[in-house]
PQR file of N, CA, C, O and H, with PARSE charges and radii, in Angstrom:
ATOM      1  N   VAL A   1      63.824 -41.032 -64.068 -0.4000 1.5000
ATOM      2  CA  VAL A   1      62.559 -40.479 -64.586 -0.0000 2.0000
ATOM      3  C   VAL A   1      61.878 -41.495 -65.495  0.5500 1.7000
ATOM      4  O   VAL A   1      60.666 -41.694 -65.413 -0.5500 1.4000
ATOM      5  N   ALA A   2      62.658 -42.135 -66.359 -0.4000 1.5000
ATOM      6  CA  ALA A   2      62.074 -43.102 -67.296 -0.0000 2.0000
ATOM      7  C   ALA A   2      61.411 -44.251 -66.537  0.5500 1.7000
ATOM      8  O   ALA A   2      60.373 -44.768 -66.947 -0.5500 1.4000
ATOM      9  H   ALA A   2      63.643 -41.974 -66.425  0.4000 1.0000
ATOM     10  N   ILE A   3      62.034 -44.638 -65.421 -0.4000 1.5000
ATOM     11  CA  ILE A   3      61.466 -45.751 -64.641 -0.0000 2.0000
ATOM     12  C   ILE A   3      60.121 -45.331 -64.045  0.5500 1.7000
ATOM     13  O   ILE A   3      59.171 -46.113 -64.024 -0.5500 1.4000
ATOM     14  H   ILE A   3      62.878 -44.217 -65.087  0.4000 1.0000
ATOM     15  N   LEU A   4      60.050 -44.082 -63.559 -0.4000 1.5000
ATOM     16  CA  LEU A   4      58.789 -43.606 -62.984 -0.0000 2.0000
ATOM     17  C   LEU A   4      57.706 -43.555 -64.054  0.5500 1.7000
ATOM     18  O   LEU A   4      56.572 -43.964 -63.806 -0.5500 1.4000
ATOM     19  H   LEU A   4      60.822 -43.446 -63.576  0.4000 1.0000
ATOM     20  N   VAL A   5      58.043 -43.057 -65.239 -0.4000 1.5000
ATOM     21  CA  VAL A   5      57.071 -42.980 -66.335 -0.0000 2.0000
ATOM     22  C   VAL A   5      56.619 -44.378 -66.732  0.5500 1.7000
ATOM     23  O   VAL A   5      55.430 -44.615 -66.946 -0.5500 1.4000
ATOM     24  H   VAL A   5      58.964 -42.724 -65.440  0.4000 1.0000
ATOM     25  N   ALA A   6      57.574 -45.308 -66.832 -0.4000 1.5000
ATOM     26  CA  ALA A   6      57.224 -46.676 -67.216 -0.0000 2.0000
ATOM     27  C   ALA A   6      56.308 -47.300 -66.172  0.5500 1.7000
ATOM     28  O   ALA A   6      55.366 -48.013 -66.517 -0.5500 1.4000
ATOM     29  H   ALA A   6      58.540 -45.116 -66.659  0.4000 1.0000
ATOM     30  N   THR A   7      56.583 -47.032 -64.888 -0.4000 1.5000
ATOM     31  CA  THR A   7      55.739 -47.587 -63.824 -0.0000 2.0000
ATOM     32  C   THR A   7      54.330 -47.005 -63.911  0.5500 1.7000
ATOM     33  O   THR A   7      53.346 -47.728 -63.760 -0.5500 1.4000
ATOM     34  H   THR A   7      57.348 -46.453 -64.608  0.4000 1.0000
ATOM     35  N   ASP A   8      54.234 -45.683 -64.159 -0.4000 1.5000
ATOM     36  CA  ASP A   8      52.919 -45.056 -64.291 -0.0000 2.0000
ATOM     37  C   ASP A   8      52.152 -45.656 -65.462  0.5500 1.7000
ATOM     38  O   ASP A   8      50.964 -45.954 -65.338 -0.5500 1.4000
ATOM     39  H   ASP A   8      55.033 -45.096 -64.282  0.4000 1.0000
ATOM     40  N   VAL A   9      52.820 -45.835 -66.591 -0.4000 1.5000
ATOM     41  CA  VAL A   9      52.161 -46.400 -67.774 -0.0000 2.0000
ATOM     42  C   VAL A   9      51.700 -47.825 -67.497  0.5500 1.7000
ATOM     43  O   VAL A   9      50.592 -48.210 -67.871 -0.5500 1.4000
ATOM     44  H   VAL A   9      53.785 -45.593 -66.692  0.4000 1.0000
ATOM     45  N   LEU A  10      52.555 -48.608 -66.837 -0.4000 1.5000
ATOM     46  CA  LEU A  10      52.199 -50.002 -66.544 -0.0000 2.0000
ATOM     47  C   LEU A  10      51.010 -50.066 -65.594  0.5500 1.7000
ATOM     48  O   LEU A  10      50.100 -50.872 -65.792 -0.5500 1.4000
ATOM     49  H   LEU A  10      53.454 -48.295 -66.533  0.4000 1.0000
ATOM     50  N   SER A  11      51.011 -49.221 -64.561 -0.4000 1.5000
ATOM     51  CA  SER A  11      49.907 -49.248 -63.603 -0.0000 2.0000
ATOM     52  C   SER A  11      48.615 -48.793 -64.276  0.5500 1.7000
ATOM     53  O   SER A  11      47.555 -49.368 -64.032 -0.5500 1.4000
ATOM     54  H   SER A  11      51.750 -48.567 -64.400  0.4000 1.0000
ATOM     55  N   ALA A  12      48.695 -47.770 -65.118 -0.4000 1.5000
ATOM     56  CA  ALA A  12      47.507 -47.297 -65.827 -0.0000 2.0000
ATOM     57  C   ALA A  12      46.995 -48.378 -66.778  0.5500 1.7000
ATOM     58  O   ALA A  12      45.788 -48.597 -66.880 -0.5500 1.4000
ATOM     59  H   ALA A  12      49.556 -47.302 -65.317  0.4000 1.0000
ATOM     60  N   ALA A  13      47.914 -49.053 -67.472 -0.4000 1.5000
ATOM     61  CA  ALA A  13      47.513 -50.118 -68.389 -0.0000 2.0000
ATOM     62  C   ALA A  13      46.887 -51.266 -67.608  0.5500 1.7000
ATOM     63  O   ALA A  13      45.923 -51.878 -68.069 -0.5500 1.4000
ATOM     64  H   ALA A  13      48.894 -48.875 -67.389  0.4000 1.0000
ATOM     65  N   GLY A  14      47.431 -51.563 -66.426 -0.4000 1.5000
ATOM     66  CA  GLY A  14      46.874 -52.642 -65.604 -0.0000 2.0000
ATOM     67  C   GLY A  14      45.458 -52.320 -65.168  0.5500 1.7000
ATOM     68  O   GLY A  14      44.576 -53.176 -65.233 -0.5500 1.4000
ATOM     69  H   GLY A  14      48.214 -51.066 -66.052  0.4000 1.0000
ATOM     70  N   VAL A  15      45.232 -51.079 -64.721 -0.4000 1.5000
ATOM     71  CA  VAL A  15      43.884 -50.678 -64.297 -0.0000 2.0000
ATOM     72  C   VAL A  15      42.928 -50.726 -65.479  0.5500 1.7000
ATOM     73  O   VAL A  15      41.811 -51.228 -65.354 -0.5500 1.4000
ATOM     74  H   VAL A  15      45.948 -50.384 -64.668  0.4000 1.0000
ATOM     75  N   GLY A  16      43.356 -50.210 -66.623 -0.4000 1.5000
ATOM     76  CA  GLY A  16      42.506 -50.237 -67.813 -0.0000 2.0000
ATOM     77  C   GLY A  16      42.192 -51.658 -68.240  0.5500 1.7000
ATOM     78  O   GLY A  16      41.071 -51.956 -68.650 -0.5500 1.4000
ATOM     79  H   GLY A  16      44.263 -49.802 -66.725  0.4000 1.0000
ATOM     80  N   PHE A  17      43.188 -52.541 -68.142 -0.4000 1.5000
ATOM     81  CA  PHE A  17      42.978 -53.941 -68.525 -0.0000 2.0000
ATOM     82  C   PHE A  17      41.968 -54.599 -67.593  0.5500 1.7000
ATOM     83  O   PHE A  17      41.095 -55.339 -68.047 -0.5500 1.4000
ATOM     84  H   PHE A  17      44.099 -52.299 -67.808  0.4000 1.0000
ATOM     85  N   ILE A  18      42.082 -54.331 -66.278 -0.4000 1.5000
ATOM     86  CA  ILE A  18      41.143 -54.909 -65.301 -0.0000 2.0000
ATOM     87  C   ILE A  18      39.732 -54.383 -65.566  0.5500 1.7000
ATOM     88  O   ILE A  18      38.765 -55.144 -65.523 -0.5500 1.4000
ATOM     89  H   ILE A  18      42.791 -53.729 -65.910  0.4000 1.0000
ATOM     90  N   LEU A  19      39.616 -53.078 -65.842 -0.4000 1.5000
ATOM     91  CA  LEU A  19      38.299 -52.507 -66.129 -0.0000 2.0000
ATOM     92  C   LEU A  19      37.732 -53.118 -67.403  0.5500 1.7000
ATOM     93  O   LEU A  19      36.541 -53.424 -67.468 -0.5500 1.4000
ATOM     94  H   LEU A  19      40.402 -52.461 -65.877  0.4000 1.0000
ATOM     95  N   LEU A  20      38.570 -53.296 -68.413 -0.4000 1.5000
ATOM     96  CA  LEU A  20      38.110 -53.874 -69.680 -0.0000 2.0000
ATOM     97  C   LEU A  20      37.613 -55.298 -69.467  0.5500 1.7000
ATOM     98  O   LEU A  20      36.537 -55.658 -69.944 -0.5500 1.4000
ATOM     99  H   LEU A  20      39.537 -53.048 -68.360  0.4000 1.0000
ATOM    100  N   ILE A  21      38.400 -56.118 -68.745 -0.4000 1.5000
ATOM    101  CA  ILE A  21      37.998 -57.503 -68.488 -0.0000 2.0000
ATOM    102  C   ILE A  21      36.701 -57.530 -67.684  0.5500 1.7000
ATOM    103  O   ILE A  21      35.806 -58.323 -67.974 -0.5500 1.4000
ATOM    104  H   ILE A  21      39.274 -55.825 -68.358  0.4000 1.0000
ATOM    105  N   GLY A  22      36.596 -56.660 -66.669 -0.4000 1.5000
ATOM    106  CA  GLY A  22      35.376 -56.614 -65.856 -0.0000 2.0000
ATOM    107  C   GLY A  22      34.172 -56.215 -66.696  0.5500 1.7000
ATOM    108  O   GLY A  22      33.100 -56.805 -66.561 -0.5500 1.4000
ATOM    109  H   GLY A  22      37.323 -56.015 -66.433  0.4000 1.0000
ATOM    110  N   GLY A  23      34.337 -55.224 -67.558 -0.4000 1.5000
ATOM    111  CA  GLY A  23      33.226 -54.791 -68.397 -0.0000 2.0000
ATOM    112  C   GLY A  23      32.799 -55.881 -69.364  0.5500 1.7000
ATOM    113  O   GLY A  23      31.603 -56.103 -69.557 -0.5500 1.4000
ATOM    114  H   GLY A  23      35.208 -54.745 -67.667  0.4000 1.0000
ATOM    115  N   VAL A  24      33.759 -56.561 -69.973 -0.4000 1.5000
ATOM    116  CA  VAL A  24      33.430 -57.641 -70.911 -0.0000 2.0000
ATOM    117  C   VAL A  24      32.732 -58.783 -70.178  0.5500 1.7000
ATOM    118  O   VAL A  24      31.759 -59.345 -70.681 -0.5500 1.4000
ATOM    119  H   VAL A  24      34.730 -56.380 -69.816  0.4000 1.0000
ATOM    120  N   THR A  25      33.228 -59.123 -68.988 -0.4000 1.5000
ATOM    121  CA  THR A  25      32.620 -60.220 -68.222 -0.0000 2.0000
ATOM    122  C   THR A  25      31.185 -59.880 -67.841  0.5500 1.7000
ATOM    123  O   THR A  25      30.288 -60.709 -67.991 -0.5500 1.4000
ATOM    124  H   THR A  25      34.018 -58.666 -68.580  0.4000 1.0000
ATOM    125  N   MET A  26      30.962 -58.648 -67.344 -0.4000 1.5000
ATOM    126  CA  MET A  26      29.603 -58.247 -66.961 -0.0000 2.0000
ATOM    127  C   MET A  26      28.705 -58.187 -68.189  0.5500 1.7000
ATOM    128  O   MET A  26      27.540 -58.579 -68.122 -0.5500 1.4000
ATOM    129  H   MET A  26      31.690 -57.974 -67.223  0.4000 1.0000
ATOM    130  N   GLY A  27      29.236 -57.700 -69.312 -0.4000 1.5000
ATOM    131  CA  GLY A  27      28.448 -57.638 -70.538 -0.0000 2.0000
ATOM    132  C   GLY A  27      28.054 -59.029 -71.014  0.5500 1.7000
ATOM    133  O   GLY A  27      26.915 -59.247 -71.429 -0.5500 1.4000
ATOM    134  H   GLY A  27      30.182 -57.382 -69.366  0.4000 1.0000
ATOM    135  N   LEU A  28      28.990 -59.970 -70.958 -0.4000 1.5000
ATOM    136  CA  LEU A  28      28.685 -61.342 -71.378 -0.0000 2.0000
ATOM    137  C   LEU A  28      27.653 -61.967 -70.448  0.5500 1.7000
ATOM    138  O   LEU A  28      26.744 -62.658 -70.908 -0.5500 1.4000
ATOM    139  H   LEU A  28      29.915 -59.793 -70.621  0.4000 1.0000
ATOM    140  N   ALA A  29      27.784 -61.732 -69.143 -0.4000 1.5000
ATOM    141  CA  ALA A  29      26.828 -62.291 -68.184 -0.0000 2.0000
ATOM    142  C   ALA A  29      25.437 -61.710 -68.443  0.5500 1.7000
ATOM    143  O   ALA A  29      24.447 -62.441 -68.424 -0.5500 1.4000
ATOM    144  H   ALA A  29      28.523 -61.171 -68.769  0.4000 1.0000
ATOM    145  N   HIS A  30      25.358 -60.397 -68.684 -0.4000 1.5000
ATOM    146  CA  HIS A  30      24.069 -59.764 -68.956 -0.0000 2.0000
ATOM    147  C   HIS A  30      23.476 -60.302 -70.255  0.5500 1.7000
ATOM    148  O   HIS A  30      22.275 -60.561 -70.325 -0.5500 1.4000
ATOM    149  H   HIS A  30      26.162 -59.803 -68.699  0.4000 1.0000
ATOM    150  N   TRP A  31      24.307 -60.472 -71.283 -0.4000 1.5000
ATOM    151  CA  TRP A  31      23.825 -60.953 -72.578 -0.0000 2.0000
ATOM    152  C   TRP A  31      23.335 -62.390 -72.465  0.5500 1.7000
ATOM    153  O   TRP A  31      22.307 -62.738 -73.046 -0.5500 1.4000
ATOM    154  H   TRP A  31      25.283 -60.262 -71.226  0.4000 1.0000
ATOM    155  N   SER A  32      24.061 -63.234 -71.721 -0.4000 1.5000
ATOM    156  CA  SER A  32      23.654 -64.637 -71.578 -0.0000 2.0000
ATOM    157  C   SER A  32      22.358 -64.717 -70.774  0.5500 1.7000
ATOM    158  O   SER A  32      21.522 -65.583 -71.033 -0.5500 1.4000
ATOM    159  H   SER A  32      24.896 -62.952 -71.250  0.4000 1.0000
ATOM    160  N   ASP A  33      22.183 -63.821 -69.799 -0.4000 1.5000
ATOM    161  CA  ASP A  33      20.928 -63.801 -69.041 -0.0000 2.0000
ATOM    162  C   ASP A  33      19.760 -63.480 -69.974  0.5500 1.7000
ATOM    163  O   ASP A  33      18.726 -64.146 -69.923 -0.5500 1.4000
ATOM    164  H   ASP A  33      22.861 -63.117 -69.588  0.4000 1.0000
ATOM    165  N   ARG A  34      19.918 -62.473 -70.816 -0.4000 1.5000
ATOM    166  CA  ARG A  34      18.851 -62.108 -71.754 -0.0000 2.0000
ATOM    167  C   ARG A  34      18.626 -63.227 -72.762  0.5500 1.7000
ATOM    168  O   ARG A  34      17.499 -63.445 -73.206 -0.5500 1.4000
ATOM    169  H   ARG A  34      20.757 -61.931 -70.857  0.4000 1.0000
ATOM    170  N   TRP A  35      19.690 -63.938 -73.126 -0.4000 1.5000
ATOM    171  CA  TRP A  35      19.570 -64.994 -74.125 -0.0000 2.0000
ATOM    172  C   TRP A  35      18.772 -66.168 -73.566  0.5500 1.7000
ATOM    173  O   TRP A  35      17.987 -66.783 -74.288 -0.5500 1.4000
ATOM    174  H   TRP A  35      20.605 -63.761 -72.765  0.4000 1.0000
ATOM    175  N   ARG A  36      18.968 -66.486 -72.278 -0.4000 1.5000
ATOM    176  CA  ARG A  36      18.286 -67.631 -71.675 -0.0000 2.0000
ATOM    177  C   ARG A  36      16.799 -67.360 -71.484  0.5500 1.7000
ATOM    178  O   ARG A  36      15.972 -68.227 -71.765 -0.5500 1.4000
ATOM    179  H   ARG A  36      19.606 -65.987 -71.691  0.4000 1.0000
ATOM    180  N   THR A  37      16.449 -66.157 -71.005 -0.4000 1.5000
ATOM    181  CA  THR A  37      15.041 -65.866 -70.725 -0.0000 2.0000
ATOM    182  C   THR A  37      14.337 -65.457 -72.013  0.5500 1.7000
ATOM    183  O   THR A  37      14.832 -64.584 -72.727 -0.5500 1.4000
ATOM    184  H   THR A  37      17.121 -65.453 -70.776  0.4000 1.0000
ATOM    185  N   PRO A  38      13.215 -66.054 -72.321 -0.5600 1.5000
ATOM    186  CA  PRO A  38      12.485 -65.728 -73.561  0.2800 2.0000
ATOM    187  C   PRO A  38      11.894 -64.326 -73.516  0.5500 1.7000
ATOM    188  O   PRO A  38      11.252 -63.896 -74.474 -0.5500 1.4000
TER
END
């Protein structure tokens, strides 16, 4: 049971981490676009 719970937590953390990185990357790209254009 502990292994299943640990796997679920790891997979959820992995998905959250990917979403976080994607959101930060898109946010930085959007911010740099606004910064370049007057």
